C-alpha positions as CSV (number, residue, x, y, z in Angstrom):
1,X,-8.3,-10.1,-14.0
2,X,-11.5,-9.3,-11.8
3,X,-12.3,-12.9,-10.6
4,X,-11.2,-13.7,-6.6
5,X,-7.4,-15.4,-7.1
6,X,-5.0,-16.4,-4.5
7,X,-2.5,-13.5,-3.4
8,X,0.7,-13.6,-2.4
9,X,0.3,-14.4,1.1
10,X,-1.8,-17.5,0.9
11,X,-5.5,-15.4,0.9
12,X,-7.3,-14.0,-2.0
13,X,-7.4,-10.4,-3.2
14,X,-10.1,-9.3,-5.8
15,X,-8.9,-6.9,-8.4
16,X,-12.6,-5.6,-9.4
17,X,-11.8,-2.8,-6.7
18,X,-9.5,-1.6,-9.1
19,X,-12.6,-0.2,-11.3
20,X,-14.7,0.6,-8.6
21,X,-11.9,2.8,-6.5
22,X,-10.8,4.8,-9.6
23,X,-12.7,7.8,-9.1
24,X,-12.6,7.8,-5.3
25,X,-10.6,11.3,-4.6
26,X,-8.0,9.7,-3.4
27,X,-4.4,10.1,-5.0
28,X,-3.4,6.4,-6.0
29,X,0.1,5.5,-5.7
30,X,1.7,2.0,-7.7
31,X,4.7,1.3,-6.0
32,X,6.7,-1.7,-7.3
33,X,9.7,-3.4,-6.0
34,X,12.5,-5.7,-7.8
35,X,15.0,-8.0,-7.2
36,X,17.5,-5.6,-4.5
37,X,18.3,-6.1,-0.6
38,X,17.0,-2.6,-0.5
39,X,13.7,-3.8,-1.3
40,X,13.6,-4.6,2.7
41,X,12.5,-0.1,2.8
42,X,9.6,-0.6,1.2
43,X,7.4,-1.3,4.5
44,X,9.5,1.8,5.6
45,X,8.2,4.0,2.5
46,X,4.4,2.9,3.3
47,X,4.6,3.5,6.6
48,X,5.6,6.7,6.0
49,X,2.7,8.1,3.9
50,X,0.1,6.9,6.5
51,X,-0.7,10.4,7.6
52,X,-2.3,10.6,3.7
53,X,-3.9,7.3,4.2
54,X,-5.5,8.6,7.3
55,X,-7.0,11.5,5.7
56,X,-8.8,9.6,2.9
57,X,-5.8,11.6,0.6
58,X,-4.3,8.3,-0.3
59,X,-4.8,4.5,-1.6
60,X,-1.5,2.3,-2.3
61,X,-1.0,-0.8,-4.4
62,X,2.4,-2.9,-4.3
63,X,4.0,-5.4,-7.3
64,X,7.0,-7.4,-6.3
65,X,8.7,-9.1,-8.9
66,X,9.6,-13.0,-8.0
67,X,13.4,-12.0,-6.9
68,X,11.8,-9.2,-4.9
69,X,9.7,-11.8,-2.6
70,X,13.3,-13.2,-1.8
71,X,13.6,-10.3,0.5
72,X,10.9,-10.4,1.8
73,X,10.2,-13.5,3.8
74,X,10.9,-12.1,7.4
75,X,14.5,-13.5,7.5
76,X,15.3,-10.5,10.1
77,X,13.7,-7.8,12.0
78,X,14.0,-5.6,8.8
79,X,12.8,-7.6,6.4
80,X,9.2,-7.7,6.5
81,X,6.7,-10.3,5.2
82,X,4.6,-9.8,2.1
83,X,1.5,-10.7,4.3
84,X,3.1,-7.8,6.8
85,X,2.7,-5.3,3.8
86,X,-0.6,-6.1,3.5
87,X,-1.8,-5.4,6.6
88,X,0.0,-1.5,6.5
89,X,-1.9,1.4,6.1
90,X,-3.6,2.0,2.8
91,X,-2.5,-0.9,0.9
92,X,-5.6,-2.3,-1.2
93,X,-3.5,-4.8,-2.5
94,X,0.0,-6.9,-3.3
95,X,0.3,-8.6,-6.4
96,X,3.1,-10.8,-8.2
97,X,3.0,-12.4,-11.9
98,X,0.1,-15.1,-10.7
99,X,-2.7,-12.6,-10.1
100,X,-1.8,-11.4,-13.9
101,X,-1.2,-15.0,-15.6
102,X,-3.0,-17.6,-12.9
103,X,-3.6,-20.0,-11.4
104,X,-7.1,-19.0,-12.9
105,X,-7.4,-18.7,-16.8
106,X,-8.3,-15.7,-18.3
107,X,-11.8,-15.0,-19.6
108,X,-12.9,-12.9,-22.3
109,X,-14.8,-10.0,-20.4
110,X,-12.1,-10.3,-17.2
111,X,-10.3,-7.6,-16.7
112,X,-6.2,-7.1,-17.8
113,X,-4.5,-6.8,-14.9
114,X,-1.9,-4.5,-15.9
115,X,-4.1,-2.3,-17.9
116,X,-6.6,-1.8,-15.1
117,X,-3.0,-1.0,-12.7
118,X,-2.0,1.9,-15.5
119,X,-5.5,3.4,-15.5
120,X,-5.5,3.0,-11.5
121,X,-2.5,4.9,-11.0
122,X,-1.8,8.1,-10.6
123,X,2.0,7.4,-10.2
124,X,4.4,4.3,-10.6
125,X,7.1,4.5,-7.9
126,X,9.7,1.4,-8.5
127,X,11.8,1.5,-5.4
128,X,14.1,0.2,-5.7
129,X,15.1,-0.8,-9.7
130,X,17.4,-3.3,-10.3
131,X,20.1,-3.6,-12.8
132,X,18.1,-6.5,-14.4
133,X,14.6,-4.4,-14.7
134,X,16.5,-1.3,-15.7
135,X,18.2,-3.2,-18.8
136,X,14.4,-4.9,-19.4
137,X,12.5,-1.3,-19.4
138,X,14.7,0.5,-21.7
139,X,15.1,-2.5,-24.1
140,X,11.0,-3.1,-24.0
141,X,10.6,-5.9,-22.5
142,X,7.7,-6.9,-20.6
143,X,7.8,-10.7,-19.3
144,X,6.4,-9.7,-16.0
145,X,3.4,-7.5,-14.6
146,X,5.6,-4.9,-13.3
147,X,7.2,-4.6,-16.3
148,X,3.5,-5.3,-18.2
149,X,2.9,-2.1,-16.2
150,X,5.9,0.1,-17.9
151,X,5.6,-1.1,-21.1
152,X,1.7,-0.3,-21.1
153,X,1.9,3.2,-19.8
154,X,0.2,5.9,-21.6
155,X,3.6,7.6,-22.2
156,X,1.6,11.2,-23.4
157,X,-1.5,10.4,-22.1
158,X,-3.8,10.7,-25.2
159,X,-5.1,7.5,-24.0
160,X,-6.1,8.0,-20.3
161,X,-6.5,11.8,-20.6
162,X,-3.9,12.1,-18.0
163,X,0.1,12.6,-18.4
164,X,1.4,10.6,-15.3
165,X,5.1,9.8,-14.4
166,X,6.9,6.3,-13.6
167,X,9.5,7.4,-10.9
168,X,12.7,4.8,-10.6
169,X,15.0,4.7,-7.7
170,X,18.0,2.4,-8.8
171,X,19.7,-0.2,-6.7
172,X,22.6,-2.3,-7.7
173,X,26.3,-2.9,-6.7
174,X,28.7,-0.2,-7.2
175,X,30.6,-2.6,-10.2
176,X,26.7,-2.6,-12.1
177,X,25.6,0.9,-12.0
178,X,29.7,2.1,-13.4
179,X,29.1,-0.8,-15.8
180,X,29.1,1.2,-19.1
181,X,25.5,-0.7,-20.4
182,X,23.7,0.9,-17.1
183,X,24.8,4.7,-18.7
184,X,23.7,3.1,-22.0
185,X,19.9,2.0,-20.9
186,X,19.7,5.2,-18.6
187,X,20.3,7.4,-21.2
188,X,17.2,6.1,-23.0
189,X,15.1,6.7,-19.7
190,X,16.3,10.2,-18.7
191,X,17.0,11.8,-22.6
192,X,15.1,9.5,-24.4
193,X,12.0,8.8,-22.4
194,X,12.5,11.3,-19.4
195,X,10.0,13.3,-17.8
196,X,10.6,17.4,-18.8
197,X,8.6,20.2,-18.5
198,X,9.5,22.8,-20.8
199,X,10.0,26.8,-18.7
200,X,8.4,28.5,-21.3
201,X,5.4,26.9,-22.8
202,X,4.9,24.6,-19.5
203,X,4.6,21.9,-21.7
204,X,5.4,18.3,-20.2
205,X,7.3,15.8,-22.2
206,X,8.4,12.2,-21.4
207,X,7.3,9.6,-18.2
208,X,10.6,8.3,-16.5
209,X,12.3,10.4,-13.5
210,X,15.1,8.7,-12.4
211,X,16.3,9.0,-8.8
212,X,19.8,8.6,-8.4
213,X,21.5,6.3,-6.2
214,X,23.7,7.3,-3.2
215,X,27.2,8.7,-4.3
216,X,29.0,6.7,-1.7
217,X,28.3,4.1,1.1
218,X,29.0,0.4,2.0
219,X,26.4,-1.9,0.2
220,X,25.2,-4.8,1.6
221,X,27.7,-7.0,-0.4
222,X,30.5,-5.0,1.4
223,X,31.6,-3.2,-1.7
224,X,32.4,0.6,-0.7
225,X,30.7,3.6,-3.5
226,X,27.5,4.6,-5.4
227,X,24.4,2.5,-6.2
228,X,22.6,2.2,-3.4
229,X,18.6,2.9,-3.3
230,X,18.6,6.7,-2.7
231,X,17.7,6.9,1.3
232,X,14.1,6.1,1.8
233,X,13.0,9.4,3.5
234,X,14.0,11.2,0.2
235,X,11.8,8.8,-1.7
236,X,9.0,9.5,0.6
237,X,9.3,13.4,0.4
238,X,9.3,13.2,-3.4
239,X,6.2,11.0,-3.7
240,X,4.4,13.4,-1.2
241,X,5.5,16.2,-3.5
242,X,4.8,14.8,-6.9
243,X,1.0,13.6,-6.0
244,X,0.3,17.7,-4.2
245,X,0.3,16.0,-0.9
246,X,3.2,17.7,1.0
247,X,1.0,20.5,2.9
248,X,-1.9,18.1,3.0
């Protein structure tokens, strides 16, 4: 909404900056995190992109689900607080569901946050994407701010005039990854809606790009196997490549 609302750290966030910065000449990264322990890496991802921020090439906005915030309460040195994320270079705002649905009621004429964020973003990277949110995306659920942005995404570029991608870095327990329903959900995102380019025509179709988890790792729960989020350093490289920042 375009009014001042209470932010995640108890401060205020002014959402109308989305409109005023939409054509500011920078690339716009919308970064989301869901209910996985790999959420603790979000600060690393943001900090590694700081050189592009300092060159005025990049701006970042963050969406945290309620479950993602569970891992960002300063429990240890590797677990930042939400407030600390807002102080990192390039972070314009950090949002949660209350920024869309409260505490102030929506009024006609006000911006609708999930639509404004879609328009603002040049790319949406969800790192980590939990098994639960994967299921929501594959089935079209839009019951929080993050999934509402995904459901409102301009899938072919005909609304906003530009085709854009959603990158998802899956992160879950090995047994959850190996569960048959996970393969079904991934098939929807990769095969039905996956971003692909026709080599002969150069035309691109689809909008989801799946960043596969690490093949084998000791997970936070103690299990060993596939399921851990792709190394955050690799995710940074992919973001730089997709936004054309690699050589800047």
